[in-house]
N, C-alpha and C positions, 0 to 999 in steps of 0.2 A: 500403309495402311493401319487402322487403329481396330487390333484384335479385340480389345475390351474398353467398353464405354460405360461412363456411369451419367446418367441423365437426371438429374433431380431428385438424387436417393436421399432419404431421411431415414433412418430407425433409430425409434425411439428418442431417447434423450443423449444418444452416442454421434449418429450421423445428422448433419443438418444442411438439405440441399447439395449435394455434393455432386459437381459436375466436369466430368475430364473423361481423357482418353490415355491408353496405353498403345505406344506404337508396338508393330509386330517385328519381333527379331531382334530385339533390344531389351537390356537390363533396366529396370525404372526401380527403385529404392524409394519407399516409405519413409519420411523424416518427419520430427517433430516432437514435442515434448510428451511424454506419460501420459494416458487417457486422452490423446486426440483423436483417436478413433482408428487407428491404423490395422491393428488385429481384425476390428468389426467390418472395415473394408475387403479385407482379405476373405472373411467369409463368405460376404455377398459374392464373390468372385468365382466362387465352386459349389454354391448352394447351400453352404450350411445356415446360412442366414437369408431371409427374404425382407425385403425393403418394405416398410410400413407404405412409401410413397417413392414414386419415381419407377426408373427401369435401369437393369444391368444389361448390354449388351455384350455378346461372345459373338464376333464374327459378323454382328449385323443381325443377330436373332435374341429375342429376348430370353434370357438364361431359365426364368421361371415357366418358360413354354417347352424348353427342353428336357428329354429323358434324363433324369439325374445319374443313372447309371453310367448313360453313355458320356455325361460332361465330366463324370470325375475321373474317367478313361482318358479324357482329353486335357484337364487341367490336374496336373498333380500338386502335392504338397508335402512338404518338409517342416517339423516342427522343433524350436528351440533342445526339447529335451530330446528328441530322438527316440520316440518312445515304440519298444520291441515287443514282440510276442516270445514267450519262454521257447526254446529249441536253438537251432542253428542258425549261422547267416543265411542257407540255404532254405531255410525255412520261412526266414523273412521277406528275402526275395521274393519268393512265390507267393505271399499273402497276397499282392492285387490280383493275381490270376487265380488263386483258390475263391476270393470273394464271388467271382463268377464262375465258378465250378471248372477252371481250365488249371491247367498245369505250366511252371514254367519249364523249358528246355536247361538242363545243367549246362549245356553247353553256352547256351544264350545266358544265363546267371554266370557264369566263369567271365564272359565277355565283357558283363556291365561291372564285375568286380574291376575288370582293369582299366575301362572308363574311369573308374573314380579312383585308380593309384593301389588297388589293392589286389594282391595274387589269388590264384585260381584255390591254392591251398585253404583260403579262409572260408570256402563253402562248408566246410562241416564244422567251424569253431562253432562252440557256443558262444551266442550273444552275448551271456553275463560277463563273459572273458575279455570282451573288448573294450579298448580304451575309449576315452569322449570324441578324440579323433576318428579313429575306426567307427563307432556308431553314427558320426556324422556322415562320414562317408558310404556306409550300408544306406542310411537313410535316402540320401541321395541316390544312390542307385536304385533303392526301389521304388522312387519315383518315375523313373525314366523306364520300368518296366513295360508299361502301355503305351511308350513312344508319344508322350504328351506335346500338345502344342503351348502349353503354357505350365512353366515349373514356379509354385508359390511356395516362399521362405520366409518363415517366421522365428528372426532370430537365431538361426541356426548357430551361429559363434558364440553366443553370449556368455558359455559357460568353460568357453576353451580357453586354454592358454594362447599368447601372442604368437608364435612360432605356427601352431597349428591353425591359428586364425587364418594367418597370410596365406597358409597353403591350401585352406580352402576356398578362398577368396581367389587364389589362381582355377582352382579346381573349376568353380563353378564359372568362371569368366571363359576357361577354356572349353567346356561342355556348351557353354550357350553358342560359341562360334562352331564348334563341329557339330552340335546336331540341331543350330538352329531355331532351339526354343526362344520363346519370349519369357526372360526370368522376370519375377516381380518379388522384391525383397524386403522386408522391415527389416531395419536396423536401427540399435540405438547409438551407435556410432558414428558420427558425420565423418569422421577421416575415413572410414572402410568406405562409407557411401559416396565420398567424392573418388576413393581409389577405383570401385567399380562401375559406378554408376554412368549409362548413357543419358537417362532421363531422372528424373525425382520428381515427386508428389510430398510436398511440404503441407502438413493438417495440424490445426490447434482447433482443438474445443469441439470437434467433429466436424470442421467445416476446412475447405479446400482452401487454403491461403494462395497457392500459386502452384504449376507445375510445367514441365518443360524439358527442354536440354538443361543437362545438370549444372552446367554452369553459373545457373541463375542464383544459385544459392549464395554464391559469393560476390552476385552482381547485382542484386535486386536491390533496389532504393526502398524497400517495404522496412519501414523500421522493426514490424514485428519479427521479420527474419533476420533482420541486423541482430537483436537480442540474442536470438538463439545462436546466431553463430558466434557470439560472442560468450556463448554460457550463462548469459544474464536470465533473470526470473522474468516468466511472460505472464 
């Protein structure tokens, strides 16, 4: 099933007639050179941006016609910088609930920390004392609070050391399998994309050049993709 679908989506000078889909229950990575429109695509998926033309569908429904609050409960997002509010780890895990006037049960918060390989003892730890890897794990746990159908990840490992990067990759793959969530992940690292992807989207200059099973990145006869894989200028 296509959980997310783009149909002729354009946005300013950034996206141009993008048409493609994301299969449910899989990890899809966005790859391509800087300025290709990857983050702009991601922002259209959770309603942070609206298309100038075309339509983005979530489970067959036009995202622009859905209640934005309900949509963002179903589509979680974690960013590279893992932004946190001042306070404890629990305060940050509670944020998705607090926004809607609700409260996250502490036992549920503890179970989310365990899901991302952090202990319950971390709940009351000030976020300002966390390492980069710990912040990334808390950010991922926070996106799971509302049990989303889709998890959007924007360069979440870009500033981490190699060992932590590999740990986060294994974590995301495991969570995707255990929770059945659809993961859409922007990465600048093609080797990372190869390691974690079921599917890929390759964009350049706001155009979707090719998408589908991740194997296409090394099998495509498109010369543009070949140059990208070899690290040449596009």
